[in-house]
Short mmCIF file of the C-alpha atoms (twelve columns), coordinates in Angstrom:
data_MODEL
# 
_entry.id   MODEL 
# 
loop_
_atom_site.group_PDB 
_atom_site.id 
_atom_site.type_symbol 
_atom_site.label_atom_id 
_atom_site.label_alt_id 
_atom_site.label_comp_id 
_atom_site.label_asym_id 
_atom_site.label_seq_id 
_atom_site.Cartn_x 
_atom_site.Cartn_y 
_atom_site.Cartn_z 
_atom_site.pdbx_PDB_model_num 
ATOM 1  C CA . UNK A 1  26.607 -16.747 -40.784 1 
ATOM 2  C CA . UNK A 2  22.998 -17.535 -39.151 1 
ATOM 3  C CA . UNK A 3  21.124 -14.910 -38.013 1 
ATOM 4  C CA . UNK A 4  19.073 -17.083 -35.939 1 
ATOM 5  C CA . UNK A 5  21.541 -18.120 -33.720 1 
ATOM 6  C CA . UNK A 6  22.011 -14.990 -32.767 1 
ATOM 7  C CA . UNK A 7  18.427 -13.539 -33.070 1 
ATOM 8  C CA . UNK A 8  18.586 -13.194 -28.936 1 
ATOM 9  C CA . UNK A 9  21.381 -11.673 -28.287 1 
ATOM 10 C CA . UNK A 10 20.549 -8.777  -30.853 1 
ATOM 11 C CA . UNK A 11 17.046 -7.917  -29.709 1 
ATOM 12 C CA . UNK A 12 18.299 -8.021  -26.006 1 
ATOM 13 C CA . UNK A 13 21.069 -5.377  -27.454 1 
ATOM 14 C CA . UNK A 14 18.412 -3.227  -28.935 1 
ATOM 15 C CA . UNK A 15 16.438 -3.327  -26.272 1 
ATOM 16 C CA . UNK A 16 18.736 -2.239  -23.719 1 
ATOM 17 C CA . UNK A 17 19.700 0.643   -25.583 1 
ATOM 18 C CA . UNK A 18 16.476 2.380   -26.951 1 
ATOM 19 C CA . UNK A 19 15.437 1.896   -23.565 1 
ATOM 20 C CA . UNK A 20 19.283 3.657   -22.619 1 
ATOM 21 C CA . UNK A 21 18.189 6.276   -25.732 1 
ATOM 22 C CA . UNK A 22 14.540 6.747   -24.446 1 
ATOM 23 C CA . UNK A 23 15.348 7.725   -20.989 1 
ATOM 24 C CA . UNK A 24 18.719 10.012  -22.253 1 
ATOM 25 C CA . UNK A 25 16.238 12.307  -24.429 1 
ATOM 26 C CA . UNK A 26 13.803 12.487  -22.349 1 
ATOM 27 C CA . UNK A 27 15.073 16.821  -22.458 1 
ATOM 28 C CA . UNK A 28 15.452 16.312  -26.190 1 
ATOM 29 C CA . UNK A 29 18.896 16.258  -25.982 1 
ATOM 30 C CA . UNK A 30 21.859 13.004  -25.319 1 
ATOM 31 C CA . UNK A 31 24.965 14.495  -23.380 1 
ATOM 32 C CA . UNK A 32 27.812 12.717  -23.106 1 
ATOM 33 C CA . UNK A 33 27.276 10.930  -20.616 1 
ATOM 34 C CA . UNK A 34 23.596 9.910   -21.560 1 
ATOM 35 C CA . UNK A 35 25.186 8.866   -24.239 1 
ATOM 36 C CA . UNK A 36 27.666 6.786   -22.928 1 
ATOM 37 C CA . UNK A 37 25.524 4.846   -20.030 1 
ATOM 38 C CA . UNK A 38 23.113 4.587   -23.781 1 
ATOM 39 C CA . UNK A 39 26.026 1.895   -25.093 1 
ATOM 40 C CA . UNK A 40 27.029 0.422   -21.810 1 
ATOM 41 C CA . UNK A 41 23.757 -1.454  -21.536 1 
ATOM 42 C CA . UNK A 42 24.031 -2.681  -25.077 1 
ATOM 43 C CA . UNK A 43 27.665 -3.492  -24.155 1 
ATOM 44 C CA . UNK A 44 26.125 -4.552  -20.921 1 
ATOM 45 C CA . UNK A 45 24.185 -7.034  -22.692 1 
ATOM 46 C CA . UNK A 46 25.857 -8.226  -25.221 1 
ATOM 47 C CA . UNK A 47 28.412 -8.976  -23.244 1 
ATOM 48 C CA . UNK A 48 26.063 -11.356 -21.023 1 
ATOM 49 C CA . UNK A 49 25.996 -13.740 -25.080 1 
ATOM 50 C CA . UNK A 50 30.135 -13.373 -24.254 1 
ATOM 51 C CA . UNK A 51 29.770 -14.939 -20.413 1 
ATOM 52 C CA . UNK A 52 29.030 -19.244 -20.677 1 
ATOM 53 C CA . UNK A 53 26.768 -20.367 -18.892 1 
ATOM 54 C CA . UNK A 54 27.499 -22.354 -15.913 1 
ATOM 55 C CA . UNK A 55 27.695 -25.840 -16.007 1 
ATOM 56 C CA . UNK A 56 25.100 -27.563 -14.005 1 
ATOM 57 C CA . UNK A 57 26.277 -29.336 -10.340 1 
ATOM 58 C CA . UNK A 58 24.538 -31.459 -9.898  1 
ATOM 59 C CA . UNK A 59 24.314 -33.177 -14.212 1 
ATOM 60 C CA . UNK A 60 27.060 -35.746 -13.800 1 
# 
């Protein structure tokens, strides 16, 4: 497995989860709702990798 291929995806998921976790831990308590928010942030970043880029309509 070549990590370089997934580097941007790994960074995006880590940053999204880290930012959400930083906000969630503002009161030093992680509730279930905040945990779900962190998980959804990471899944959203990973979802961007899964969806293919649209083809350029001008490219022929």
